[in-house]
VEXGU-318987 format. One record per residue: x, y, z of N, C-alpha, C, O in turn. Coordinates in pm, whole numbers, plus 50000, padded with zeros to 5 digits. Atoms other than C-alpha are relative to their C-alpha. Example, Ala and Ser with C-alpha at 12.3 -4.5 7.8 and 13.67 -1.06 7.14 Angstrom:
<atoms>
500894988150000512304955050780500905012050000501945011850066;499184988149994513674989450714499235010950073499745022050090;
</atoms>
This chain:
<atoms>
498494998549985502095617304164501314997249856501544992549745;498654998750163504935618503900500494981150070500524974550173;499995009349989505805589403792501524996949936501674997449813;498365003249945510025580103869500114990150040499454981350095;499325008949913512575565203931501075000150072501935005750005;501505008449917512615553304200499395013950009499725024649958;500674987149890509825574504443500675006350048501525001550122;499554990449793510875600604680499354992550043498684984149984;501415002949949508965593104932500635007550135500754999150225;500204990549925509945627305196499224996350042498034994850018;500605002149842510025617505555499095007650035499265019850032;500784993449934506795624405709500125011150131499685022650137;499324992249867508365635206077500545015749960500355014849838;499404989650036509935672106016500874997150074500674992950187;499274997949965512855673306066501125001050159501964993550209;499834997949862513415693706406498904987150096499164980350195;500895013949909510965667206562500904991050013501014986250125;498995012150065513805641106398501565001550174502154992850237;499274997349960516135661206619501915005949890503065008649925;498755001850076518595664406311499615022049933498825030349978;499864987950015519265699106124498775002749961497944993749976;500404996750148517325714305896499684998149880500725000949821;499725006450183516355702505497499275011049939498775021449983;500944990850139514755718905215500084990949890500774980749897;500515000650135513475713304836500385008449886499575016549841;499534994450063515555726004605498515006049855499275014249804;499915000450142513325732504265499745012049907499135022549928;499494992850180514095747903904498315000849987497324993549994;501924995950080510845766003790499854996849850499574986449790;500015006750143510925766903465499414981949880499874970549892;499755020749988509865731503292500394988450037500714978649970;500415008549864509785714303663498765001850065497944992950090;501254992449933507195736203824498955002749924497755001049945;500954987050088505825756803560499434990149828499875000249773;500125008950166504905733803168501055014849923500735012749806;499814992650035506955766503050500904998649968501634988849949;498864990749949509125797803045499655008550097498485011250071;500744985449954508295825503263500575009149946499655016849919;499504987850047510075850303134498894999849885498045008649868;500715001350177508425837702768498465004350035497645009249957;501505001549996505215837102952499015018649977497895021349936;500974988749949504285874503026500605008349825500135018749777;500264985550163505855887902620499105004450006498965015650055;501754991550026502415894902560499695007950065499625018650005;499864983949960501865919602821500605007750021500245019550028;498854994950010504995927302852499435011849890499145023549916;500094984650040504235944702521499045004949904499285010349796;501104990349863500945956602619499835005950049498865013150070;500524992749961502045967902773501125017849962501175029150012;498964989750075504735990202571501284996550047502085005250012;499125001449978507385977202699501124995149920502294998549935;499505009650136508615955402407499654999349893498594993449876;501164997350095508075965002044499744978749943500004967349981;500785014850090506645933601830501444991549919501644979749889;498935010750067509785924401670500704989550171500954977450170;499365004649960511265919102007499054988150077499624980050152;500335008349901508055897902155500694988149908501254978249956;500255013450077508355875801837501854991850022502244980250010;498965009449967511975871701928500734989750157501674982150185;500445008649890510925860202267499324987250015499484978650101;500235007050024508885840702117501074985749947501404976850025;498905010850017511385815901928501184997050114501894987350084;499555002949955513415818102242499504990350133500144982050197;501095011749965510775800302421499924987949879500884980649900;499885005450072510345779802155501264987649976500964975749967;499075005449925514225767902197499944993250098500234981350108;500075006649917513515764902496499054985350033499034974750096;501245018749947510685739002499500474988449909500194976649891;499535016250069512245717802304501184994449988501644985949912;498265001549956515645717702437501275003049899502214996249859;498565002150140517925732202175500715011550057501825011850003;499774990250001518765760602292501274990050125501214980450202;498755011150052522705753602294500215013750210499445019750285;500004995849888524725768602605500895017049970501135026250048;499404984850026526525798802388498315004949975497865012950057;501644996050002522565804302283499315006550101498495015550085;500654995849891521705808402632500595010150055500165018850131;498934985149995524215831902655499585014749939499225025249994;501234988850071522745854502405499145002150048498935014250055;501394999449975519385847902545500585011450135499945022050137;499814995149935521105863002838500175014849992499315021450050;499304988750100523115896702656499205005549957499205017849962;501394990250032519695903302506499035001050064498235009650028;500734986449827517595907502892500635011149956500245021349898;499724980249970519835933302928499825008649966499575019350023;499964989650034519825947902690498485010749932498365022149886;501474999849993515835946402659499785010750097499235021250065;500704999649862515295955403000500005014850032499105021550083;498994987449977517565986603010498765012850060497625014950017;500564981549978516016020203130497714993949990496714999549946;501845005549971512145996103213500305004550103501475006050138;500814994649861510276010103546499684985750046498924976750009;499915013849838510645983103817498285000750069497754990650117;501485000549972506735997003907499594995249945498904985649979;501275004050148505265992003574500464980650022499744971450060;499965017950014507275954603539499124989350142498384979850114;500825001049905505815946103881498274998450017497544990250073;501724998349981502135958003840499744990949875498624986549850;501075006650103502315938603504499664987850032498524983350023;500045015549897503115903703688499024999250088498294989550111;501655000249865500495910703950499204996749963498574986950003;500915001250096498425916203694499244986549947498214979949960;499635017050128498965886303463499744993450049498584989450036;499825010749899499975861503728499774990349962500504981149925;500915008749968497075845003730499404992549930498864981749950;500325007350215496375842603281500974994250033500424985650103;498765001150086500125832303235500004988750069499574978450017;499065010749945501635810603514498894990950122499264979950161;500965012549988498215795003701499884987849950500134976549993;499905014350047497495775703446500754987449964500204976549944;498865010250069500495755003337501014994450143502174991250116;499595000849864501515747903738499904976749972498844970449972;500545007449962502065712003734499984987850126500904984550201;501215013149917499785682803938501214998150079501565003550184;498625010449917502935661504026500785006650089500885002550204;499634993449940505075691504110499255005550137499565002550252;501214999249896502305704604318499874990450181499994993950298;499325005949977502565676504453501244988950105501234979450183;498795000549928505725672404579500265008650091501105006150178;499224990449924506065702904741499195000150067499715003750172;500755005649898502745694604942501054993850064501554999550161;499315008249892505175663305057500625004850055500485001950174;498994990449920507895687705165500125007650100500925009950190;500574985549855506015714805356499324985050105499594985050225;500455009149866504195681205546500844993050031500454985150117;498625004049921508205668205606500275005650073501185001450145;499414980449932508655701905768501405005049932502345010649990;498734992650056511205710305490499425010749934498225009949909;500504988950018510975745605360500224995149870500744984549837;499585003150112511025748705031500105008549878499175014149820;499624987050117512555770304766500305003349854501525003549838;500274997050112511975779204404501985008049953502345019449985;499464996750119515205782204175499955007049917498735007349938;499604999550088515725799103890500785013349904500635023849967;499764997450010517395816903674499445015749895500225024049848;500764989649957514615843303600500105013950057500965012150144;499764987349958514595883103706498834997050103497654995150077;501034998549892513195881604077498855006649991498025004350078;500974996049912510705903204036498954989049926497904989249990;500425005950023509155875903815499594983250107498524977850135;499865013749929509955843004018499395003650110498624994750144;500265004649856509065860404419499034997749917499414989149837;501074999849988505315863804315500004990049906499504994549803;500675014550100504995827104109500654990950158499984981350198;499745010249884506985811204447499125005250094498854995750168;500604993649911504755835304675498574991749942497944986550034;500925002450029501855822804463500074977749993499124970250016;499795015049910503325782204514499714996450147499294985650188;499545003149877503905790404884500694997950050500574994050167;499005007649980507085782604872500165011450146499195018450177;499374997049948509305797605156500595009149940500015019649969;498334990450057512305818004979500354990649789500034982249705;499854996950213513425819804585501325008250005501555019750044;499104993150081516795820804433500355004649893501184996649850;500454991350130516575842204124501105011249944502055015550009;498704990850012518635865903930499625017549990498875025149928;500334982549985518935901104037500335011049950501375016749984;499294987250079518915930903792500375014750069499535021950124;499804989249943520785959203906498785011249898498465012249779;501544986549974517635991603978501125011950002502235008350041;499614984649949519026029804001498895010449950498595015349841;501374989050062516166052104004498694997249992497705003849959;501375003150072513706031603974499504986149903498624977449905;499485004550087514856017403708501034991149952502174991549999;498435006249984516895989003527500785008749917500375017849844;498784994450035520525997903437499814994849830499695000949724;499705007950129520695962903195500474990650079500014979250089;499365008649898523295952003471499604988850059498464988050106;500755009049930523205919803608500745002250153501915005950142;498625000749929524935920003952498954985750084498704988150202;499655009049971523635881904006498774997649903497715002149861;501165002550148522855858203755499294982050053499914971650035;500475018349988520865822403858500194988649965499494979650012;499535009250120522775798703588500624989750044501084991650156;499225011549968524335768603628501005001850149500575000150263;499465005549865527045768203882499235008050151499085004250267;500674986649963525365798204017499094999650070498665007450154;502025006349929522225784904133501194990150074500154986050127;499235011249916525085757504336500125006150132499675003550243;500134991949919526305786304472499005005950164499095005150287;500984994349887523425803804641499774989750092499844991850213;500825007449917522045772304755500754998350143500254998450255;499255003249870525435765204973499915016250062500265015350179;499554989049960525645798905061498405002450104498275001350226;501205005049871521555800705162499914988550128499364988150239;499935014649862522265767105361500805005650036500795000450148;499174998649867525045784205538498975013450084499415019250184;500964988149946522185811705639499274997250125499385000450243;500805010849956519415787005697499934993550075498914990150135;499885013449961520905762705832499774985849937499744976050012;500015018550048520505728505591500424996750011501515002150022;498805008350018522035699405601499305000549871498145004449858;500094997750155522105697405211500074983949963499484979149866;500265014850059522855657805219498944990850046498734978850024;501555008850019519435651605338499345003449973498224999850009;500824987550091518255681005101499704992549925500184981349941;500465000650143516485675304758499975012849892499885024849919;499984990750125516565692204418498934990749866498424979749847;501195011050091514435685104128500545009849821500575022149826;500074990050128515105701103745499574988949863499194977449839;500585008850138514405691803418501565011549910501395014349791;499104998950148517995708803242501554997650057501954998350173;498705003949927521385700203278500945006050020501835000250082;499904994949913522705728403334499625004850161500065011850252;499985001749836521465724703632500774989450082500694987850204;499005011349956523815697303691500975000850174500964993050270;500094995249830525615719304005498755002750083498634997950195;501275000549891522545726104165499514987250094499194986150212;500495015949928521705683604158500584996650075500144990250170;498575009549913525685675904292500005013050148501055016250202;499944992649853524595701104622499194993050026498814999350124;500655009349890522525676804755499894986650028500434978849950;500095018150058521635640304835498674997749947498884992449838;500945008150079518745630504711499455013049875498675021549916;499824994150133518825650004307499444987249954499744975349965;500745004650059515855645104100499595006649856498975017249848;500134997450156515545649903736498354997849978497574990250034;501374994150029512285665203562499814996349814500325003249726;500175001850138511355651603224501585000549932501795011549881;499244998750041514545646503106500624998049837500444987749772;499165007350117516555646102790500684989249979500894984750091;499585004950024518175622702657501844999950095502414993650184;498064996449872522205638102783499434999850178500094994950269;499525002249881520215644903104499544992350099499564994050221;500585010249957518555613903144501304990550064501364985150175;498905008450012522275595903050500925005350193501284996850275;499274998549952524035615703306499655000350184500395001950280;500185001449887521285611103583500144985850091500024982350209;499945020849992521855570003546501044996150024501254984150044;498645002649976525365574503600500895008750165501985010150221;499414992449800524945595203978499094996050030498585001050130;500875003149877522235573304038498755011050076498115010050180;501364991549901519675603504101498484998349897498324995449779;501235011750104515765594104031499465012149886499795023949871;499994991950121513815601603692498735003249995497984996649923;501274998650089510815616603670498465003149915497714993349922;500565000850129508535622603432498765010450089498615009350211;500514989149931506005653503506498545002049870499185006549775;500765001450089502875653503257498695010150025498275013549914;501124998749924500005668203420499465017449960498235016749973;500384988749955499395710503386499004998050073498274988250062;501505003049946496725717203616499925015150052500865021350101;500334983349971495235753103680500005000650152499224992950208;500354998949897495845764704029498565004850081498445003750203;501504993149970492595778004113498404987549998497274986650045;501435014449989490485744304038500224992450126499364987850201;499715009549872492725726304305499675007450114499945001350218;500644992149895491375750504537501555007050083501585008750205;498244998649926495645761704620499255016750068498095020850069;500214991949998495945792404739501815006650035502774999150027;498524994849955499355817104852499774995250147498824997850222;499854998049854500835803505179500425000550059500514993250158;499314993349941502935828205243499595009650106498375009550093;499794996549944503005849305502500815013650017502045014450019;498484990649955504235884905578501335001350079501865011950048;498945007849955507345871705791500484995349891501504999749839;498875008850100508225848505535499915008949833499975002749727;500024988650130508035876605243500695008450027500965016749939;498944989549977510475897205453500944984050027501904981949952;498995010049981512265866505548500645001549837501715006649804;499065004950151512905857505155500655006949959501705003149909;499424986050039513655896905080500964998550145501464987450126;498725001549890516085895605383501174988249896502174991449832;498805017250047518005856505245500495011849829501705013349812;499795002950093517715872404871500735014950015501845014849961;498494992849972519615906404971500994998149998501905002849930;498505007849905522045886005177500164999949824500295010449761;499225007750150522945867204798500245015049974501105021450035;499954987350162522415900204517501365006950108502405008750043;498594997549914525265912804834501294999349974502085007549929;499625008449984527045891204862500654995749822501854994349797;499685000750170527105885004432501065012749929501915012349840;499134987250006528405923404460501065002749982501695007349887;498644999649906531145922004675500714984749929501894982749956;498775004050041532495894504493500475000949875501534995849838;499664990750110532285913604164501025010549967501535014349861;499794987050001533655940704272501634991350097502385000550131;499295005149947536365917804449501124994649828502314995549798;499535011350107536975896804114500845012449904501985012449858;499384988750131537165932303879501895004050081502955006950027;498724988149963539885946104154500914984650008501864987250082;498785008749990542105910404136500985005349891502085000149876;
</atoms>
């Protein structure tokens, strides 16, 4: 299990069996569940598939370096988001989905933290839904969530027209937007957030961590550690990436669960678009 202060002990009796509201465990993805950036992990197969140039691949590698070193400021992160929008304009969604499906086990399978898998298993045993929350695009996050056996996911949604990305972003799952999406998902699914859990490595996810009653930071830098201590959040250390196949793990998502995730994601995207239109007309 993870080295932690304090140690999370998810109750083993399902909430519905105790007559309580449903609860969930919300996990950030990059550097929380996986020891890398999910978007950067696929830069090599996207390059080989002709979607990005060598220059773009090198920029992706640099962005990945900043991310892994914790050196990407908020302004740099925003520029990376803008560059991503420009980069994906015109990409065929079908090709992206196929590349991710074909290379998922090669690039994601070996870098999943064993400690995160232990927590996911513990929360599922306790009857909680497991939700992946990531700023990466839904085409990347959805199959990773399925691989992990998650119940649902929250991710960035790129606008699609005629099977191609337009470069516009319908919903950006970053910073306070993650917290808003969690609150809206809780309303839809009936989650009691005060009894729910959240895990993240990034200080930009402070709004997400403050949304739940049980917040834990993962491998925090100095700033996030200070914030965790001020808010009495747990501090976890994950250091053991392990291949999912070696653990004999298989996707736990069934067809109905995938449908539920798709419906929820569509609901959130539609609400985000509606808010954007209201903001523009105000």
